[in-house]
C-alpha positions in Angstrom: 0.0 0.0 0.0 1.2 3.4 -0.9 1.2 6.0 1.8 -0.7 9.3 1.2 1.7 12.2 0.8 1.0 15.3 2.7 0.6 18.1 0.1 -0.5 20.8 2.5 1.5 24.0 2.4 4.0 24.2 5.3 3.3 27.0 7.8 5.7 29.9 7.8 7.9 30.6 10.9 6.5 33.3 13.1 9.3 35.8 12.4 9.1 35.4 8.7 5.3 35.8 8.7 5.6 39.0 10.8 8.1 40.4 8.4 5.8 39.8 5.4 2.9 41.4 7.2 4.9 44.5 8.1 6.1 44.8 4.5 2.5 44.6 3.2 1.1 47.2 5.6 2.9 50.2 4.2 1.9 49.2 0.7 -1.8 49.1 1.7 -1.3 52.5 3.4 0.3 53.9 0.3 -2.6 52.7 -1.8 -5.1 54.3 0.5 -3.1 57.6 0.5 -3.0 57.5 -3.3 -6.8 57.0 -3.5 -7.3 60.0 -1.2 -4.9 62.0 -3.3 -6.9 61.2 -6.4 -10.1 62.3 -4.8 -8.7 65.5 -3.3 -10.6 68.5 -4.7 -8.6 71.2 -6.6 -7.3 74.2 -4.7 -7.5 76.8 -7.5 -9.9 77.6 -10.3 -7.1 76.8 -12.8 -6.7 73.4 -11.3 -10.4 72.7 -11.6 -10.4 73.7 -15.3 -7.4 71.5 -16.0 -9.1 68.6 -14.1 -12.3 69.0 -16.3 -10.2 69.2 -19.5 -8.2 66.1 -18.5 -11.4 64.2 -17.6 -12.9 65.3 -21.0 -9.8 64.0 -22.8 -9.9 60.8 -20.9 -13.5 60.3 -22.0 -13.1 61.9 -25.4 -15.1 59.3 -27.4 -18.1 59.6 -25.1 -17.8 63.4 -25.1 -17.6 63.5 -29.0 -20.6 61.1 -29.2 -22.6 63.2 -26.8 -21.8 66.4 -28.7 -22.8 64.8 -32.0 -26.1 63.6 -30.5 -26.8 67.2 -29.2 -26.0 68.7 -32.6 -28.1 66.1 -34.4 -31.1 66.7 -32.1 -30.8 70.5 -32.4 -30.4 70.4 -36.2 -33.4 68.0 -36.7 -35.7 69.9 -34.3 -34.9 73.3 -35.8 -35.1 72.1 -39.4 -38.6 70.7 -38.7 -39.9 73.7 -36.8 -38.3 76.4 -39.0 -39.9 75.0 -42.1 -43.4 75.5 -40.6 -44.8 79.1 -41.0 -45.6 79.3 -37.3 -47.3 82.8 -37.3 -49.6 81.8 -40.1 -50.9 78.7 -38.2 -54.3 79.1 -36.5 -56.3 77.4 -33.8 -55.1 74.6 -31.5 -52.3 73.7 -34.0 -50.8 77.2 -33.3 -50.8 76.6 -29.5 -49.2 73.2 -30.0 -46.6 74.5 -32.3 -45.6 77.3 -30.0 -45.4 74.9 -27.2 -42.9 72.8 -29.3 -40.9 76.0 -30.0 -40.8 76.7 -26.3 -39.8 73.2 -25.3 -37.0 72.9 -27.9 -35.7 76.5 -27.7 -35.9 76.7 -31.5 -36.2 80.5 -31.7 -33.1 81.1 -29.5 -29.6 81.6 -30.9 -27.2 78.7 -31.6 -25.2 79.2 -28.4 -28.4 79.4 -26.3 -29.8 76.2 -27.9 -26.5 74.4 -27.3 -26.6 75.3 -23.6 -30.2 74.3 -23.4 -29.7 70.8 -25.0 -26.4 70.2 -23.1 -28.1 70.8 -19.8 -31.2 68.8 -20.8 -29.2 65.8 -21.9 -27.0 65.8 -18.8 -28.9 67.2 -15.8 -32.2 66.2 -17.3 -31.0 62.6 -17.9 -29.6 62.5 -14.3 -32.9 63.7 -12.9 -34.9 61.1 -15.0 -32.6 58.3 -13.6 -33.1 59.6 -10.1 -36.9 59.6 -10.5 -36.7 56.1 -11.9 -34.5 54.9 -9.0 -36.0 56.7 -6.0 -39.4 57.7 -7.3 -40.9 61.2 -7.8 -41.7 61.5 -4.1 -38.0 61.9 -3.2 -37.5 64.5 -5.9 -40.6 66.3 -4.7 -39.2 66.3 -1.1 -35.9 67.8 -2.4 -37.9 70.6 -4.2 -39.8 71.3 -1.0 -36.5 72.2 0.6 -35.9 75.2 -1.6 -37.6 77.9 0.6 -36.1 76.5 3.9 -32.7 76.3 2.3 -33.0 79.9 1.0 -34.1 81.1 4.5 -31.1 79.3 6.1 -28.7 80.9 3.6 -30.2 84.3 4.3 -29.7 83.9 8.1 -26.1 82.7 7.7 -25.2 85.5 5.4 -26.5 88.2 7.7 -26.0 91.8 6.7 -24.0 90.8 3.6 -27.0 89.0 2.1 -28.8 91.9 0.5 -25.9 93.2 -1.6 -24.7 89.7 -2.6 -28.3 88.7 -3.5 -28.9 91.9 -5.5 -25.6 91.3 -7.4 -26.8 87.8 -8.3 -30.2 89.1 -9.3 -28.7 91.8 -11.6 -26.5 89.2 -13.3 -29.5 86.9 -13.6 -31.7 89.6 -15.3 -28.9 90.5 -17.7 -28.1 86.9 -18.5 -31.8 86.1 -19.1 -32.1 89.0 -21.5 -29.1 87.8 -23.4 -30.3 84.2 -23.6 -33.7 85.3 -24.9 -32.4 88.2 -27.1 -35.7 90.2 -27.0 -37.5 88.8 -24.0 -40.2 86.8 -25.8 -42.1 84.0 -24.0 -41.3 81.4 -26.6 -37.6 81.8 -25.8 -37.7 81.5 -22.0 -37.2 77.8 -21.7 -33.4 78.2 -21.6 -33.5 80.7 -18.7 -35.9 78.5 -16.8 -33.8 75.4 -17.3 -30.6 77.1 -16.2 -32.4 78.6 -13.1 -33.6 75.2 -12.1 -30.2 73.7 -12.5 -28.7 76.5 -10.3 -31.3 76.0 -7.7 -30.6 72.3 -7.6 -26.9 73.0 -7.0 -27.6 75.5 -4.2 -29.9 73.1 -2.2 -27.8 70.1 -2.8 -26.2 68.6 0.3 -22.5 67.9 -0.2 -20.2 68.8 -3.2 -21.6 70.6 -6.2 -19.4 71.3 -9.2 -21.1 74.7 -9.8 -20.6 75.8 -6.1 -17.0 74.5 -6.2 -16.2 76.4 -9.4 -17.6 79.7 -8.2 -16.0 79.3 -4.8 -12.5 78.7 -6.4 -13.1 81.6 -8.8 -14.0 84.0 -6.0 -10.9 82.8 -4.0 -8.5 83.3 -6.9 -10.0 86.4 -8.6 -11.8 88.5 -6.0 -9.8 87.2 -3.0 -12.9 88.0 -0.8 -11.9 85.4 1.7 -9.6 82.3 2.2 -12.1 80.4 4.3 -13.8 77.6 2.4 -17.1 77.9 4.3 -17.4 81.6 3.8 -16.7 81.4 0.1 -19.2 78.6 -0.3 -21.9 80.7 1.5 -21.1 83.7 -0.8 -21.4 81.4 -3.8 -24.8 80.1 -2.7 -26.1 83.6 -2.1 -24.9 84.9 -5.5 -26.3 81.8 -7.3 -29.6 82.2 -5.5 -29.8 85.7 -6.8 -28.9 84.6 -10.3 -31.6 82.0 -10.4 -34.1 84.5 -9.0 -33.2 87.0 -11.8 -33.5 84.4 -14.5 -37.0 83.4 -13.3 -38.2 87.0 -12.5 -37.3 88.1 -16.1 -40.4 86.2 -17.2 -42.3 89.4 -16.3 -40.6 91.2 -19.1 -41.5 88.4 -21.4 -45.2 88.7 -20.5 -45.3 92.5 -20.9 -42.9 92.4 -23.9 -40.1 94.8 -22.9 -37.2 93.9 -25.1 -34.4 95.3 -23.0 -36.1 95.0 -19.6 -33.6 92.5 -18.2 -30.6 94.6 -19.3 -32.1 97.8 -17.7 -33.2 96.3 -14.4 -30.2 94.1 -14.1 -27.8 97.1 -14.5 -29.8 99.1 -12.0 -29.6 96.3 -9.4 -25.9 96.0 -9.9 -25.5 99.7 -9.3 -27.6 99.5 -6.1 -25.5 96.5 -5.0 -22.2 98.3 -5.6 -23.6 101.4 -3.8 -24.6 99.4 -0.8 -21.2 97.7 -0.7 -19.2 101.0 -0.7 -21.7 102.6 1.7 -21.1 99.7 4.2 -17.3 100.0 3.6 -17.4 103.7 4.3 -19.5 103.1 7.4 -17.1 100.5 8.7 -14.1 102.9 8.2 -15.9 105.7 10.1 -16.5 103.3 13.1 
């Protein structure tokens, strides 16, 4: 009879096993440190732009495909709608046609349409996936947090809120007028979509690319403060004002004042700058 050979792996001596474990530990620590380094957020606005460019190059095929899809959709929609004599259509067909013009931003400029469809196919797609995954109730609950969030931002900003908010409103009105060219109701979809995207970034808990970009821009360009929390709060107040200006400009679309956004936006910026220097002068006197 042949004896069964023991093929089990021999145990390592304690000293050798300890040496191997000690050698593997730093490697694991280095891997963790490398992962943290990769996830570390940029410290300057330039670094953020470079990170976005590098990420775009890394996913270049997907970016090109997405851009081509956007261009194809814009071209097809505009070609179909532009061939229809919209102002000569009557009845229910006219209402439906103008609704399509509004929903596709067909009467806006090329840049405005590109912005509209880019947001719609990125943020809109993300929102659709969120609704599919979590249900509309969760999205509705997030929307219900807009007013409480704005109230909290106002309380945290204190005396600086009004001048920052008016600055954002002025920018929002001017931007809305530019996006719609002549403040017509059928061109307002771009402004509304951008305003909703901004509001989503403001009320979002945690990191937001828009808040991060504005915070780094303010730190590098205006040098208002070096504290991350202060700059994040300033960014949220400014963006709250911008979204308000974008939405409030709808009034000029209803009453058909072509340059209303430019005029009111400029006046609000003048008021904001006046308040800023008045407060600065008051602080110096005290």
